[in-house]
C-alpha positions as CSV (number, residue, x, y, z in Angstrom):
1,M,3.8,26.3,-14.1
2,S,6.4,24.8,-12.2
3,S,4.9,25.0,-8.9
4,K,1.8,23.9,-10.2
5,R,3.6,20.5,-12.0
6,A,5.4,20.4,-8.5
7,M,2.2,20.1,-6.6
8,K,0.7,17.7,-9.1
9,Q,4.3,15.3,-9.1
10,A,3.8,15.2,-5.0
11,Q,-0.2,13.9,-5.3
12,K,1.0,11.6,-7.9
13,Q,3.4,10.6,-5.4
14,A,1.3,10.6,-2.3
15,Y,-0.9,8.5,-4.2
16,A,1.0,5.6,-5.3
17,K,2.8,5.6,-1.6
18,H,-1.0,5.1,-0.3
19,R,-2.0,2.2,-2.9
20,S,1.8,0.7,-2.0
21,N,0.4,0.7,1.8
22,I,-2.9,-0.8,1.3
23,T,-1.3,-3.7,-0.8
24,N,1.2,-4.4,1.4
25,S,-1.1,-4.2,4.6
26,R,-3.4,-6.4,2.1
27,F,-0.7,-9.0,1.8
28,T,0.5,-9.5,5.4
29,N,-2.7,-10.1,6.4
30,R,-3.3,-12.8,4.0
31,K,0.0,-13.9,5.4
32,K,-1.0,-14.1,9.2
33,N,-4.6,-15.9,7.8
34,F,-2.5,-18.9,6.3
35,S,-0.4,-19.1,9.1
36,R,-3.4,-19.3,11.6
37,K,-4.9,-22.1,9.1
38,N,-2.2,-23.9,9.4
39,K,-1.8,-23.7,13.0
40,K,-5.3,-24.9,13.4
41,S,-4.6,-27.8,10.5
């Protein structure tokens, strides 16, 4: 049972990391877009 629980926890952690990476990359992309728009105007 303990090994099953550990596997579940590891999966949860990996998923959380994956989600945070996606949100971070989106945020940085938005920042880049904003800076580009500012330079044009």
